[in-house]
VOTORTI-422860 format. One record per atom (N, C-alpha, C): z, y, x; atom name; residue number from 1. Coordinates in steps of 0.02 Angstrom, whole numbers, always signed. Layout:
N
SITE Z Y X CA NUM
...
//
This chain:
168
SITE -743 +934 -1015 N 1
SITE -815 +916 -1038 CA 1
SITE -847 +920 -953 C 1
SITE -902 +847 -964 N 2
SITE -943 +861 -901 CA 2
SITE -1014 +861 -911 C 2
SITE -1043 +910 -904 N 3
SITE -1116 +908 -907 CA 3
SITE -1173 +887 -847 C 3
SITE -1197 +843 -859 N 4
SITE -1260 +824 -787 CA 4
SITE -1324 +840 -807 C 4
SITE -1358 +883 -787 N 5
SITE -1428 +921 -789 CA 5
SITE -1477 +894 -717 C 5
SITE -1493 +840 -764 N 6
SITE -1548 +811 -684 CA 6
SITE -1516 +795 -634 C 6
SITE -1547 +785 -576 N 7
SITE -1538 +758 -510 CA 7
SITE -1537 +794 -445 C 7
SITE -1532 +836 -466 N 8
SITE -1540 +893 -414 CA 8
SITE -1476 +927 -375 C 8
SITE -1414 +889 -402 N 9
SITE -1356 +928 -384 CA 9
SITE -1340 +993 -409 C 9
SITE -1353 +1043 -453 N 10
SITE -1341 +1102 -456 CA 10
SITE -1320 +1124 -510 C 10
SITE -1325 +1069 -568 N 11
SITE -1305 +1097 -619 CA 11
SITE -1227 +1059 -661 C 11
SITE -1218 +1029 -618 N 12
SITE -1153 +993 -635 CA 12
SITE -1102 +1034 -643 C 12
SITE -1064 +1027 -708 N 13
SITE -1002 +1066 -724 CA 13
SITE -947 +1038 -759 C 13
SITE -888 +1033 -746 N 14
SITE -845 +1014 -774 CA 14
SITE -783 +1066 -801 C 14
SITE -741 +1035 -829 N 15
SITE -700 +1054 -864 CA 15
SITE -712 +1120 -932 C 15
SITE -689 +1168 -912 N 16
SITE -694 +1204 -1007 CA 16
SITE -714 +1286 -953 C 16
SITE -702 +1299 -911 N 17
SITE -722 +1354 -863 CA 17
SITE -792 +1340 -823 C 17
SITE -827 +1308 -846 N 18
SITE -900 +1285 -810 CA 18
SITE -905 +1310 -739 C 18
SITE -848 +1303 -706 N 19
SITE -859 +1292 -627 CA 19
SITE -910 +1246 -594 C 19
SITE -945 +1251 -575 N 20
SITE -990 +1221 -538 CA 20
SITE -942 +1181 -472 C 20
SITE -969 +1110 -476 N 21
SITE -944 +1067 -439 CA 21
SITE -949 +1051 -373 C 21
SITE -942 +1042 -302 N 22
SITE -995 +1052 -271 CA 22
SITE -934 +983 -234 C 22
SITE -1014 +933 -272 N 23
SITE -1007 +862 -257 CA 23
SITE -1001 +822 -172 C 23
SITE -1025 +872 -132 N 24
SITE -1028 +859 -47 CA 24
SITE -952 +848 -36 C 24
SITE -903 +900 -46 N 25
SITE -842 +900 -47 CA 25
SITE -792 +861 -83 C 25
SITE -829 +861 -149 N 26
SITE -783 +849 -204 CA 26
SITE -795 +780 -237 C 26
SITE -841 +740 -187 N 27
SITE -874 +664 -220 CA 27
SITE -849 +612 -188 C 27
SITE -874 +547 -172 N 28
SITE -870 +495 -141 CA 28
SITE -841 +507 -60 C 28
SITE -789 +478 -36 N 29
SITE -764 +477 +31 CA 29
SITE -774 +405 +69 C 29
SITE -795 +403 +108 N 30
SITE -787 +337 +158 CA 30
SITE -751 +358 +231 C 30
SITE -701 +327 +227 N 31
SITE -644 +314 +290 CA 31
SITE -654 +261 +334 C 31
SITE -675 +274 +386 N 32
SITE -707 +225 +424 CA 32
SITE -629 +182 +457 C 32
SITE -654 +121 +454 N 33
SITE -586 +97 +465 CA 33
SITE -540 +96 +555 C 33
SITE -592 +129 +588 N 34
SITE -558 +166 +638 CA 34
SITE -537 +232 +657 C 34
SITE -536 +261 +584 N 35
SITE -492 +322 +557 CA 35
SITE -452 +316 +542 C 35
SITE -406 +270 +526 N 36
SITE -363 +275 +470 CA 36
SITE -289 +291 +527 C 36
SITE -222 +341 +484 N 37
SITE -199 +395 +502 CA 37
SITE -133 +360 +515 C 37
SITE -90 +329 +591 N 38
SITE -29 +281 +582 CA 38
SITE +8 +358 +577 C 38
SITE -1 +408 +549 N 39
SITE +56 +461 +562 CA 39
SITE +86 +461 +484 C 39
SITE +112 +395 +465 N 40
SITE +157 +372 +388 CA 40
SITE +226 +345 +413 C 40
SITE +263 +334 +385 N 41
SITE +299 +290 +379 CA 41
SITE +296 +225 +442 C 41
SITE +333 +210 +476 N 42
SITE +322 +168 +508 CA 42
SITE +407 +110 +511 C 42
SITE +376 +49 +552 N 43
SITE +437 -11 +546 CA 43
SITE +436 -51 +593 C 43
SITE +498 -69 +638 N 44
SITE +473 -84 +695 CA 44
SITE +459 -153 +672 C 44
SITE +396 -193 +699 N 45
SITE +382 -254 +679 CA 45
SITE +330 -254 +639 C 45
SITE +312 -177 +646 N 46
SITE +243 -186 +581 CA 46
SITE +216 -128 +583 C 46
SITE +140 -103 +585 N 47
SITE +113 -57 +590 CA 47
SITE +65 -37 +531 C 47
SITE +102 +26 +484 N 48
SITE +53 +60 +443 CA 48
SITE +3 +102 +457 C 48
SITE -21 +116 +424 N 49
SITE -93 +177 +428 CA 49
SITE -128 +164 +358 C 49
SITE -126 +245 +330 N 50
SITE -141 +285 +295 CA 50
SITE -241 +284 +283 C 50
SITE -252 +242 +233 N 51
SITE -340 +262 +238 CA 51
SITE -344 +317 +179 C 51
SITE -313 +306 +123 N 52
SITE -338 +358 +64 CA 52
SITE -277 +371 +44 C 52
SITE -251 +449 +38 N 53
SITE -216 +494 +5 CA 53
SITE -232 +568 +8 C 53
SITE -182 +589 -50 N 54
SITE -216 +664 -55 CA 54
SITE -217 +690 -4 C 54
SITE -178 +673 +60 N 55
SITE -205 +731 +107 CA 55
SITE -275 +709 +160 C 55
SITE -277 +657 +157 N 56
SITE -340 +622 +164 CA 56
SITE -408 +607 +142 C 56
SITE -407 +614 +74 N 57
SITE -475 +594 +41 CA 57
SITE -459 +633 -49 C 57
SITE -418 +682 -48 N 58
SITE -393 +712 -106 CA 58
SITE -391 +640 -184 C 58
SITE -352 +606 -156 N 59
SITE -340 +564 -190 CA 59
SITE -261 +581 -245 C 59
SITE -266 +567 -335 N 60
SITE -220 +592 -357 CA 60
SITE -175 +556 -357 C 60
SITE -192 +475 -403 N 61
SITE -142 +445 -429 CA 61
SITE -141 +367 -393 C 61
SITE -173 +385 -319 N 62
SITE -180 +314 -310 CA 62
SITE -157 +330 -223 C 62
SITE -133 +284 -164 N 63
SITE -122 +267 -111 CA 63
SITE -164 +229 -70 C 63
SITE -171 +200 -44 N 64
SITE -202 +149 +15 CA 64
SITE -215 +143 +76 C 64
SITE -186 +102 +103 N 65
SITE -185 +76 +190 CA 65
SITE -178 +24 +190 C 65
SITE -170 +6 +268 N 66
SITE -172 -53 +302 CA 66
SITE -92 -77 +322 C 66
SITE -82 -129 +337 N 67
SITE -13 -130 +361 CA 67
SITE -26 -201 +404 C 67
SITE +4 -213 +457 N 68
SITE +5 -259 +488 CA 68
SITE +70 -282 +534 C 68
SITE +101 -336 +503 N 69
SITE +145 -363 +512 CA 69
SITE +160 -412 +576 C 69
SITE +205 -388 +607 N 70
SITE +210 -452 +680 CA 70
SITE +245 -515 +655 C 70
SITE +217 -553 +704 N 71
SITE +250 -635 +660 CA 71
SITE +332 -634 +643 C 71
SITE +337 -665 +601 N 72
SITE +421 -680 +574 CA 72
SITE +455 -619 +583 C 72
SITE +408 -569 +536 N 73
SITE +438 -482 +522 CA 73
SITE +472 -509 +437 C 73
SITE +520 -470 +429 N 74
SITE +550 -467 +346 CA 74
SITE +555 -419 +345 C 74
SITE +550 -420 +278 N 75
SITE +597 -346 +246 CA 75
SITE +661 -359 +215 C 75
SITE +707 -309 +199 N 76
SITE +777 -323 +160 CA 76
SITE +747 -313 +88 C 76
SITE +787 -343 +35 N 77
SITE +784 -318 -27 CA 77
SITE +786 -269 -65 C 77
SITE +708 -246 -84 N 78
SITE +723 -173 -117 CA 78
SITE +656 -186 -170 C 78
SITE +665 -119 -208 N 79
SITE +575 -92 -244 CA 79
SITE +560 -40 -245 C 79
SITE +513 -21 -255 N 80
SITE +449 +33 -260 CA 80
SITE +468 +90 -343 C 80
SITE +519 +91 -376 N 81
SITE +538 +119 -424 CA 81
SITE +479 +118 -467 C 81
SITE +443 +152 -505 N 82
SITE +396 +147 -557 CA 82
SITE +333 +113 -523 C 82
SITE +321 +122 -445 N 83
SITE +250 +118 -455 CA 83
SITE +227 +35 -447 C 83
SITE +162 +42 -431 N 84
SITE +145 -24 -434 CA 84
SITE +115 -45 -379 C 84
SITE +114 -87 -329 N 85
SITE +61 -106 -281 CA 85
SITE +37 -175 -284 C 85
SITE -28 -159 -236 N 86
SITE -74 -234 -223 CA 86
SITE -66 -222 -172 C 86
SITE -59 -290 -133 N 87
SITE -60 -318 -57 CA 87
SITE -146 -355 -82 C 87
SITE -177 -351 -24 N 88
SITE -225 -387 -1 CA 88
SITE -226 -432 +65 C 88
SITE -211 -498 +51 N 89
SITE -199 -506 +147 CA 89
SITE -266 -542 +141 C 89
SITE -265 -493 +214 N 90
SITE -336 -492 +256 CA 90
SITE -325 -558 +310 C 90
SITE -295 -577 +340 N 91
SITE -255 -630 +392 CA 91
SITE -197 -656 +404 C 91
SITE -190 -718 +389 N 92
SITE -107 -703 +421 CA 92
SITE -85 -758 +329 C 92
SITE -18 -761 +329 N 93
SITE -7 -792 +271 CA 93
SITE +74 -747 +263 C 93
SITE +49 -706 +200 N 94
SITE +125 -695 +174 CA 94
SITE +163 -725 +120 C 94
SITE +231 -721 +119 N 95
SITE +284 -743 +97 CA 95
SITE +312 -693 +53 C 95
SITE +301 -694 +17 N 96
SITE +364 -637 -49 CA 96
SITE +402 -683 -89 C 96
SITE +457 -669 -109 N 97
SITE +543 -678 -142 CA 97
SITE +538 -613 -183 C 97
SITE +554 -623 -231 N 98
SITE +572 -583 -292 CA 98
SITE +624 -609 -337 C 98
SITE +663 -568 -409 N 99
SITE +728 -572 -436 CA 99
SITE +773 -582 -436 C 99
SITE +825 -568 -469 N 100
SITE +889 -540 -462 CA 100
SITE +929 -562 -408 C 100
SITE +910 -628 -355 N 101
SITE +946 -618 -302 CA 101
SITE +887 -649 -269 C 101
SITE +823 -650 -268 N 102
SITE +751 -660 -226 CA 102
SITE +753 -738 -234 C 102
SITE +767 -759 -287 N 103
SITE +748 -844 -305 CA 103
SITE +697 -850 -321 C 103
SITE +631 -829 -330 N 104
SITE +578 -837 -318 CA 104
SITE +522 -818 -267 C 104
SITE +471 -875 -247 N 105
SITE +440 -865 -200 CA 105
SITE +374 -879 -211 C 105
SITE +326 -857 -177 N 106
SITE +251 -882 -177 CA 106
SITE +215 -847 -120 C 106
SITE +191 -881 -100 N 107
SITE +128 -864 -19 CA 107
SITE +72 -858 -54 C 107
SITE +36 -821 +2 N 108
SITE -20 -775 +4 CA 108
SITE -62 -785 +70 C 108
SITE -114 -810 +65 N 109
SITE -155 -803 +112 CA 109
SITE -223 -794 +116 C 109
SITE -246 -765 +155 N 110
SITE -342 -731 +174 CA 110
SITE -362 -725 +105 C 110
SITE -387 -653 +55 N 111
SITE -423 -667 +6 CA 111
SITE -392 -671 -55 C 111
SITE -305 -664 -34 N 112
SITE -256 -677 -96 CA 112
SITE -238 -603 -118 C 112
SITE -241 -603 -176 N 113
SITE -203 -534 -209 CA 113
SITE -149 -539 -215 C 113
SITE -101 -494 -209 N 114
SITE -27 -478 -206 CA 114
SITE -12 -447 -263 C 114
SITE +17 -450 -328 N 115
SITE +31 -402 -369 CA 115
SITE +105 -366 -380 C 115
SITE +142 -308 -379 N 116
SITE +204 -297 -373 CA 116
SITE +231 -257 -422 C 116
SITE +251 -286 -474 N 117
SITE +256 -228 -528 CA 117
SITE +316 -167 -512 C 117
SITE +309 -132 -557 N 118
SITE +373 -80 -556 CA 118
SITE +451 -101 -542 C 118
SITE +496 -99 -499 N 119
SITE +560 -122 -525 CA 119
SITE +594 -178 -497 C 119
SITE +534 -218 -488 N 120
SITE +557 -278 -453 CA 120
SITE +578 -272 -389 C 120
SITE +640 -310 -398 N 121
SITE +662 -338 -334 CA 121
SITE +635 -410 -276 C 121
SITE +605 -353 -248 N 122
SITE +569 -412 -167 CA 122
SITE +556 -390 -108 C 122
SITE +558 -455 -71 N 123
SITE +574 -447 -10 CA 123
SITE +494 -472 +25 C 123
SITE +490 -450 +78 N 124
SITE +412 -454 +110 CA 124
SITE +407 -489 +176 C 124
SITE +375 -550 +167 N 125
SITE +409 -593 +253 CA 125
SITE +326 -606 +267 C 125
SITE +321 -625 +338 N 126
SITE +268 -657 +379 CA 126
SITE +297 -722 +380 C 126
SITE +244 -781 +346 N 127
SITE +269 -831 +349 CA 127
SITE +245 -866 +394 C 127
SITE +232 -832 +449 N 128
SITE +212 -857 +503 CA 128
SITE +233 -850 +575 C 128
SITE +269 -894 +621 N 129
SITE +307 -873 +673 CA 129
SITE +272 -857 +732 C 129
SITE +205 -872 +724 N 130
SITE +170 -854 +785 CA 130
SITE +108 -807 +750 C 130
SITE +102 -779 +710 N 131
SITE +13 -772 +671 CA 131
SITE +42 -680 +663 C 131
SITE -4 -653 +691 N 132
SITE +13 -566 +656 CA 132
SITE -19 -576 +575 C 132
SITE +24 -562 +514 N 133
SITE -23 -537 +441 CA 133
SITE -33 -492 +464 C 133
SITE -113 -465 +420 N 134
SITE -139 -419 +397 CA 134
SITE -156 -406 +336 C 134
SITE -146 -355 +300 N 135
SITE -148 -333 +244 CA 135
SITE -192 -268 +208 C 135
SITE -193 -244 +175 N 136
SITE -236 -199 +147 CA 136
SITE -187 -177 +68 C 136
SITE -133 -112 +68 N 137
SITE -81 -119 +16 CA 137
SITE -126 -53 -13 C 137
SITE -129 -55 -76 N 138
SITE -139 -13 -143 CA 138
SITE -82 +11 -179 C 138
SITE -58 +78 -195 N 139
SITE +1 +105 -225 CA 139
SITE -16 +135 -266 C 139
SITE +3 +154 -330 N 140
SITE -11 +191 -402 CA 140
SITE +4 +258 -375 C 140
SITE +32 +269 -339 N 141
SITE +60 +336 -342 CA 141
SITE +55 +364 -240 C 141
SITE +78 +440 -248 N 142
SITE +62 +445 -161 CA 142
SITE +141 +473 -123 C 142
SITE +196 +444 -165 N 143
SITE +280 +441 -133 CA 143
SITE +275 +367 -102 C 143
SITE +300 +371 -57 N 144
SITE +338 +322 -16 CA 144
SITE +415 +283 -44 C 144
SITE +392 +276 -103 N 145
SITE +479 +266 -176 CA 145
SITE +501 +204 -124 C 145
SITE +571 +193 -90 N 146
SITE +579 +115 -96 CA 146
SITE +665 +113 -88 C 146
SITE +658 +97 -155 N 147
SITE +750 +98 -150 CA 147
SITE +797 +20 -149 C 147
SITE +827 +26 -82 N 148
SITE +833 -26 -65 CA 148
SITE +902 -57 -99 C 148
SITE +875 -128 -94 N 149
SITE +954 -171 -133 CA 149
SITE +1010 -181 -114 C 149
SITE +1084 -179 -138 N 150
SITE +1113 -238 -114 CA 150
SITE +1114 -307 -128 C 150
SITE +1079 -363 -99 N 151
SITE +1046 -401 -122 CA 151
SITE +1050 -446 -30 C 151
SITE +1093 -510 -52 N 152
SITE +1103 -555 +11 CA 152
SITE +1006 -572 +18 C 152
SITE +972 -568 +68 N 153
SITE +925 -614 +54 CA 153
SITE +927 -684 +64 C 153
SITE +872 -728 +32 N 154
SITE +883 -790 +41 CA 154
SITE +839 -788 +121 C 154
SITE +796 -766 +135 N 155
SITE +799 -766 +195 CA 155
SITE +811 -702 +234 C 155
SITE +856 -702 +250 N 156
SITE +890 -667 +308 CA 156
SITE +839 -647 +347 C 156
SITE +842 -559 +368 N 157
SITE +798 -533 +408 CA 157
SITE +810 -543 +487 C 157
SITE +776 -569 +513 N 158
SITE +785 -610 +597 CA 158
SITE +751 -594 +636 C 158
SITE +755 -604 +717 N 159
SITE +720 -578 +747 CA 159
SITE +686 -503 +766 C 159
SITE +628 -500 +745 N 160
SITE +590 -425 +733 CA 160
SITE +611 -416 +652 C 160
SITE +640 -357 +664 N 161
SITE +655 -335 +591 CA 161
SITE +612 -287 +558 C 161
SITE +591 -312 +487 N 162
SITE +542 -255 +465 CA 162
SITE +593 -228 +421 C 162
SITE +618 -176 +454 N 163
SITE +670 -110 +436 CA 163
SITE +663 -35 +455 C 163
SITE +651 -12 +429 N 164
SITE +639 +75 +446 CA 164
SITE +685 +138 +403 C 164
SITE +691 +191 +409 N 165
SITE +690 +235 +367 CA 165
SITE +686 +228 +293 C 165
SITE +629 +185 +277 N 166
SITE +611 +196 +196 CA 166
SITE +628 +109 +181 C 166
SITE +644 +42 +222 N 167
SITE +660 +9 +219 CA 167
SITE +727 -44 +244 C 167
SITE +788 -31 +218 N 168
SITE +819 -53 +253 CA 168
SITE +855 -104 +234 C 168
//
């Protein structure tokens, strides 16, 4: 049960215990782009930074951050368990391969969104040999679930590998 009494901010209650909510602390959060947290799993050839998480913003069901992928970097084949992922391409060209043998391929450029459903075997690739790929990543959970698969990638990782303790 949620009550809203006027615009004074003092009579808002949530739940059945009628505890007042401190909306200053428990309301909207703006995370400045220059204050993202790089203390998250990192990958050679790739830089991740957390924007929204439980620790940083109190998020319970989603995680969001940025990823910058160096030119020609690629992951091995993997999936993210029951998590859904959304990738928004800010700059550069992303190539995704997916399927039992990574037999399907699609590319995305600036302004494009990529949706990766749960359990889909896939490989992420920076399709450019000389341009950085910059993306915003949103996941449906807080845990960095990665299940590495024993699939020979169609595009074998080469040069700068996009692998780490999470992506092997």
